[in-house]
N, C-alpha and C positions, 0 to 999 in steps of 0.2 A: 707433420700431418695436420691439416687444418681441422679444428674442432667443429663439430656439428652444432646447429643452433640450440638444440637441447642441452648439450654440454656446456655452452656458453651461459645459458640461462642458469644452469645448476651452479657453475662457478661464481656468477654474480649474485646468487642468493635471491633471485627474483620469483622462485617458486612460491606460490600462494602459501602463506603460514610458515614458511621455512625461516627459522632465525638465521641471521648472518653469522652468529657464533653461539654455540650452546656447549656448556661444559656440565658434566655430571659426575659427582664422586671423584673429583681429580686429587690424587696424591702425588706427591713429588719428593724426590730426595737428592741431596748432594753428597755423594758418597754414602757414609753411613748416617747422615743427618736427615731426619725426617721433617720436611719444611711445611709441606701442604697436607692438610688433613680433611679431604673430603670436600673440596670447594665445588659449589654450585652456582652457576649464573648463566643468563642468556642475554644476548644482544640482538635486537631487531635491526634489520636493515634500514639505515638513515638515522639511527640513534647515536647520540653522544652519551656514553656511560662512563663514569668516574669511579675508580676504586681508591677509597680513603683508608687511612690507617696510620698507626704509629709506625716509626721506623722499626724495621724487622718484623713487620707483621705478615709479610708473605706476598706483598703486591707486585713487586718486580719479579719475584719467582713465579707467579702466576703468568705473567706476560712471557717470561722465558719458556715455561712449560708449554704454553700454546705453541710456540715456535720450535720446540724440541731441544731447547738449549740446557736443559738440566740433566741430571743423570737418569735414574729409573724413574718411570711414570706409570701410573694405573689410572682407571677410570675411563672417561669418555670425553673426547674433545672433537666437536663437529663443527666444520666450517661450510656453511651453505648447504648443510645436510650431508656432508662427506666425513666420514670417520677419519681422522688424522693421528690418533694417539700412538699408532705404531710406525708412522711415516718419518722419514729424515726431514731435516730442516729445509733443504733446497726444494723438496716435494711439497712440503706445507706451504711454502712461499708461492707456488704455482697455483694455489687455490685463491689467489688474489689477496694475500695477507702481507702487510709491510710493517716492518718493526724498527722504530726509532729508539735505540738504546740511550740511557741517559749519558754515556760517554760519547755519543754522536758519531764517531768513527769517519771523521773526514780524512781524505787522503791528503797529507801536507804537500806532497810533491807535485800535485795536479792543481790546475786553476779551478775556479769556482765553476765555470761552464764545462770543464773536462769532468769534474765530479758529478755534474748533472747528466752528462752523456754516457757515463761509465756503465751504470747498471743495466742488465738486459731486460727485455719486456717479460713480465710474468703473468700478464692478463691480455686480454683482447687489445689490439692496437688502438682501436677507438676509445678506449678507457684511459690510455696514457695521456697525460697532460702535456700539450706541447709547450715549448720553451717560451713563446711570446705570452702565454696565459701564465706560466710560472713567474715571469719577470713582471707581469701585471699584478700579480698577488703579492710578489716580494720585490718592490722597487729597489730595496737596498742591494739585492743580488745583481740587477741589471746593471748598476754602476760599478760593481765590483767583479764582473763577470771574468776578467782576465787576471785577478789577483790570485795569489797562491792560497791554498786552504788555511795555512798557519797564519796568514796576514789579515785574516777576517776576524772580526770582533766575536766575543762570545754569542751575542744575539745573532749576528749573521751567519755563524757556524750552525746554530740551532735551525735557522730558517732553511740553510742549505740541507741539512739532515733530513728535514721534512720534506722539502721540494724534490729531493732525490727519490724519495718514495712514490711521489706522484707521478714521476716521469716512468715509473715501471708499470703502470696500469694496475696497481693495488687498489682494491676499493674497501678493504677493512684495515684500518690504521691502529697500530698499537703504539701509544705514545708515552714514553716514561720520563716523567719529571721534566717536560720540555721548558718549564718557566723557571727553573732552579737557578738562582744566582744571577739573573738578568735584570737589567735596568726596567724600571716601570714602563718606559716607552715602548720597549721591545715586547714586554709582556702584553701591552694592549694590542700590539701588531699581531701577535700569536692569537690572541682572543678573536680578533677579527678574521684571522685566517680559518680558525675552526668553524666560526659562524658560516664563513663562505663555503666551507667544504660540506657542511652539513646541508646546506642549501642545494649543492650539487648532487646529493644522494649518498655521499660517502658515509661509512660507518666508523665511528672513533671510540676506542676504548682508551682512557687515560689513567695513568697513575699520577697522582698529584698530592703534594705536601701543601701547596699553597691553595688553601680552601677559598679564599676570596677570588682567585682566579678560576676555579673551577665551578663554584656555585652557580653563576648565572649562565653557564654554558651547557651543563649536563641535563639530560632528560631524566636519568635515574642514577642513583647512587648505590654502591655496595661498600660496606664498612668490614674490614678485615681485622682480626685479632688472633694472634698466635696460630697463623696458618688457616683459618677458618672464616667464612662468612658469618657475621654476627648480627648484621642490620642490612636491611634493604628497602628503599623507598623511592618514590617519584619526587621530581622537583617540586610539585604542588604541595607535597608533605613536609618540606625542608623546615619550614618556620616552626612546625610543632616538634620536630625532632632535634632542634638545636640543644636543649638540655642534654639528651642522650649523646649527641655528637660531641659536646664539650667534655663529657667524661671519658668517651672513648678515644678521643683524639688527643687529649692532655698527656703529655709526656710525664712520666714518674718523676718524683723530686730528685732521685738520683741520677736520672738521665739529665735532668736540667742542670744539676751541678756539673756534670761532665761536659756539658755544652759551654758552661762558663770557664771551667779549667780544663783545656784540652788534654786528653791522655798522651803519654809518650807513644810515638808510632804514627800519629797523625802529623799533619804538616806544621801545625802550631807547636805541638808537643815535641816534635824533632827539632825545631828551630830553638826551643828552650834548652834541650838537651845539648845542643851545640854550644849555646851560650855558657852553659853550666860546665861543660868540659873544657871549653877554652879559658874561662875564668880560672878553674882549677889548675890548668897547665901553667899559665903565666904568673899567677899570684899565690899558688899555694892554697892551702885551706885553712889558713889561720884567721881569715875574716878581716885582715887589715885593709884599710881604705887607702889605695895607692893614688887613684885618679879622681878627681872631682867629677861627678855624674850630672848631666843635665837632667831637668825635671821630667821631660817626656821620656828619656831613655830609662830613668829609674822606674817610672810607671810601668813602662813596657816589660821590663825585666821582672819586676815584682808581680805583676799580673800573670805572667806565664809561669811563675815559679822558678825562674832561671837561676836566681842568685839571691840567697836570703838576706845578704847584707847590702848596705849602700856603698857606692863608690867603686863597684867592680870594673866598670869601663869608663874611659875618658868621655868627654862631651866632643862629638865629632866637630862641631862648629868651632869651639875655641880651642881644642886640642891642648887643654891645660894639664900639666903633670905635677906629681909630687916632686918637690925639690930635694928630697933625700937621695943622695947619689948611691947609697948602699942598695937601693931597690933597683931591679932592672928596668931598662927602658922598654917602651912598647916596640915589639919586634915584628909585629905582623900588621896588616890592614885591619883597623878596628871595624866592628860591625856597624852597619849603616843604621842609625835610629833616627826618628822624625825629631829633630830639634826645632823648637820654636823660639 
């Protein structure tokens, strides 16, 4: 059934004085874990607002709570004046909300253009960005339109994830860490994209760890700490707030140590555990040096804490081994270390 003109104005948030997004007293849980504690924020139509904070402060959970992707929620979330706290995710999306998660969610079996054409319209058809405009905004996607999703680079996948939202007609964009792990040239392209979207009247809420990326783009900033908003200021006040931001965004010393030495369970930690287990299986735990170790391999192992003594693995380039025949020969493909 076709929407009336008044309904379309309400969905677009063009009613006078109506914020595009208004959150009051938002509480959110994951199971029994209470994550958000009374979050209050508002975003006006055409603004770019950035949520800042340390890892684990609740920024991503705030975006997920807006979309109804957390567990229990309470409080108020209004999109263009419409209360959505009790609605399912698919119904929230139809108020013109587009969510780009950190993991991007590209369909690997579909081509770039098929990924773009797949999502349905959730807003007025005239709000959906046509393909030619998307390819003009993202030239990289135009040249890769027939490539599979998994064959795109990380930056191209991020562009595709954002472009896919623009195809749906959404006008309130929730972007989670879109610059993370990307090359500087791609980050600059994403910054130009946000400036262009703002000029077109889109409303953008960003969660960003890259402060240098977000600072020149945002109109206002909210800083989160332990699931609460602890600071709120405009871009014009940014210079005077830098000492406060430095204290609020600086990771604790323990967290910095964990970043330098990865914990078991993450990717680097799991790799170190594999090295440790393989060395123990092949050489026992007597600490005897069987194979000469190249310098780069030794640094890699010692940095990851994978093996406390030197000489646990051979140099891949030389393949030199201990001449002692009583020791077992290398029986598996050795790990690939960067030899110089």
